[in-house]
MARVEX-708499 format. One record per residue: residue in one letter; x, z, y of N, C-alpha, C, O in turn. Coordinates in steps of 0.05 Angstrom, whole numbers, plus 5000, padded with zeros to 4 digits. Atoms other than C-alpha are relative to their C-alpha. Example, Ala and Ser with C-alpha at 12.3 -4.5 7.8 and 13.67 -1.06 7.14 Angstrom:
2
A501850004976524651564910501850005024503950135024;S498449994976527351434979498550145022499550185044;
***
This chain:
149
M501750044977678721635778499350275011498850464996;S500549754987677422185828497050074998495349904997;D502849915000671122615825498649935026496249925028;Q501150064974670222445898498849725001496949675016;F501150275002668921725880499049944972500449844955;P501150035027664321705820500149704992499649525008;Q499950275010665021095776497249894999495450024989;R502650135001659320605783500149784979502049634977;V500250205021657120175726498849755013496749775026;P501250244988656019455749497449934986497149994962;P502550075013649019185736500549794978502349634980;L499850185022648018815672499049725009496849695020;T500850274994647818065682500149844974502049864959;V500150165024645717595627499649715008497749655024;S500450284994646616855632497549904985497049994963;A502650095011640116495619500549754984500749534995;P499650245016641016025560497449835001495249945000;R502350174999636415425563499049914972496749844969;E500850085027636415265489498150214988498750454989;A502149825009630115565458501050204980500450444982;A499149825021633415855396501950225010501750455003;T498149814989639016185435498550205019499050445018;A501549834982634216445488498350204983498150434991;Y501649835016629716725433501650234989500950464991;R498349795012635317105398500950195021500850445017;T499049824979638117375463497850185011498150425014;A502249854989631317585490499050214980498450434987;H500949815021629317905424501850244999500950474997;E498049785000635718315424499650185024499750425022;L500449854975634518525496497550174998497550405006;L502549865002627318725482500350234979499150444983;S499549795020629519115420501650245013501350465004;D498549794986634219495467498650105025499750245042;Q501749914978628519625516501149905027501250055047;S499150134975631219145570498349775007499149545006;P501850224995625118745589500749835024500249595024;R499450164976627518535658502149794993501849565001;E497950185008633718225629499049784981499849554982;A501350195018629617895574498449795016498549555009;L501550194983625117585627501949815014501249575017;D498050174987631317315662500949784981501549554989;V499250195020633116965597497749814993498149574990;L502350165009626116725579498949815021498049595014;S501250184979623916425646501249725000499649534999;P499050285000628715835647499549864974499149614973;A500650125026627715715573497149904998496649684988;L502850085000620215685582499549785020497749615017;D500250234982621115225642500749744985499449534990;E499250235015624514745594498149944977497749714970;D501850035024619614855536497550175003497350374989;P502349824994613015135564498150044977496650244977;G501949975022609215035499501250164977499950194956;N498749855022614015465457498750274997499150455014;T501549755004609616015429501850234993501150464999;G498249785006615516415403501250125026501250375029;L498949904974618616465473497750135016498250345029;R502349894985611716595503499350284989498650465004;S500549745012610617165453502050215009501350445015;L497949824990617217475473499650075029500050305037;R500549944972615417415546497750205002497750385019;A502249815000608817765531501050284993500150485004;W498849755008612718315496501550135023501350375028;A498649894977617118395557498050105021498450325032;Y502049914981611018435602498650264990498050435006;L501249765010607918955556501950245004501050465011;Q498149784996614319375560500150085029500550325035;R500049944971613919335636497250085010496850135034;A502849934994606419495634498849805020497149875037;Q501250224985604918825668497949874982498349654971;L502050065021598618775627498649735005497949594986;G501350254993595318195664501749764992500749564981;R498250215008601417755654500349984970500449764959;A499950005030602017965581497549874989497749714971;E502550115009594717805571499949695002499149554984;E499950294996595617105600501649864979500749664968;D498350135020601316935554498850034972498949854956;L501149965027597917245493497649834995497249744973;R502350175003591516865505500949714994499749574977;A498950275005595616215507501049984971500649784958;V499050005027599016405442497849994979497949834961;V502250005020592616575404498349755001497049674981;E501550264998589415935430501549794983500349634970;Q498450205014595215525401500350084970500449914953;V499549915028596315955338498050234995498750474996;P502049795004589816325322500650214979499550434979;D499449815021592716655260502650165005503750284986;D497649844993598616975297499150295002498050375022;V501049735001597217695277501250175022499850325035;W498749834979602318005325498749945027498050135042;A501150084974599617615385497150105002496350195023;R502849925000592417765366499850305005498250405021;H500049714997593818515359501050085028499850255041;A498949934974598018535422498049935022497950085042;L502050064980592518185461497850225000497050315022;G502049785002587518705436501150255013499650395028;R498849764988592319265456500249985030499750175045;S499850054971593418955524497350045014497250175035;L502749964989586018925537499150294998497950405017;E500749715002585119635511501450165021500150335034;R498549854979590519885558498949955028499350115046;Q501350074974586619545615497250115000495750065019;H502649885002580419935593497849794997495549835005;R501950225005576919285572499550014970500249824955;L500349945028574919575505498349804985499049714963;A501850195013569219105488501449734995500949604975;E498450255003573918505499502250044980502949854965;A497749955018579518835459499150004971500649914954;L500849955028575418995397500149754982501149784960;P499850235019574618285368502849924993503349854970;H497350075005582018155374501350204981502850134962;L498949795018583818815342498949984972500350024953;K501250035026578918705286501249764985501849784961;L498850235013581618015271502850064990503649994968;A497349935008588718275270500050194975501650164957;A500249815022586618845223499349864974500449914953;V500950145024583118375175502349814990502749794966;M497950195008588817865176502450154988503750054969;S497649865008594318385166499650204978501350244960;G500549785018591118945127501750255006501850434990;E498349784993595919415163498450245010496450205026;V501449764993593620125172500050045030498050125042;D499949964970596020155245498049825014496849905034;H501950184987591619555261497150104995495450095013;E502649885005585619885227499550245017497250285026;V500349764983586820525265499449925029497850055042;A500650104973586820125330497049935003495849985023;V502950084999579919845313498350255001496550275018;L501549755000577220545297500250145027498250265036;R499649874974580220825361498249885022496950025037;V501550144979576920295405497050034994495450075013;E502849975006570220335368499150285008496950325019;R500749724993570221095376499850045030498050175040;R500049984971571821035450497549875011496349975030;L502450144991566120535459497550184995495750185012;V502349825006561321035426500050235020497950305031;E499849784981563921595471499049915028497850075042;L500950104974562521155532497149905000496149825020;G502850085002555520995506499749694999497549605004;E500150295001557220255499499549894972499349654968;R500450085028556220245424498650224985499150464991;D501449805016551720595375501850114978503349964965;A498249875020555321095330499549904972501349894956;G500650115027551720805269501249734995501349644972;S498950275003555020135281503050014991504149804986;I497249975008561920405264500250024970499450224958;T499750015029563320205192502749874994503949765012;P497550135007569419965155500049705006502049585012;E500250294994566819255164499649955030500049735039;G500350034971565319385238497349905007496649875031;
***
């Protein structure tokens, strides 16, 4: 091919599978490859067919988080934690989404629950980060920051 006519890569098109399991696998792979737009193209028709599927809804929230569409992510994550209150990933992701929207006081309970349920250091660090920020903003007393919260 000539340098005068640079080769163009055609846009990626992904057929949207309607079966939930196929859509889940495809969307998860796309999100792992940092392709949230394409994942949303797969998830939308699958969720139209199965709107109560919390797995698909969690993946859509992940796609929205990757695209920094925090309000949409929050909406899906709230629906997931309402249906599955012990979903640690959704609970933590909801807290992070609220934190990224500077709604720290709303984020804290979700982050705390995720930290207690998982015991993961990253989740505990998120709690401490938000508590510290609330103290810096004068919205919380410094003496109230304890390991138990």
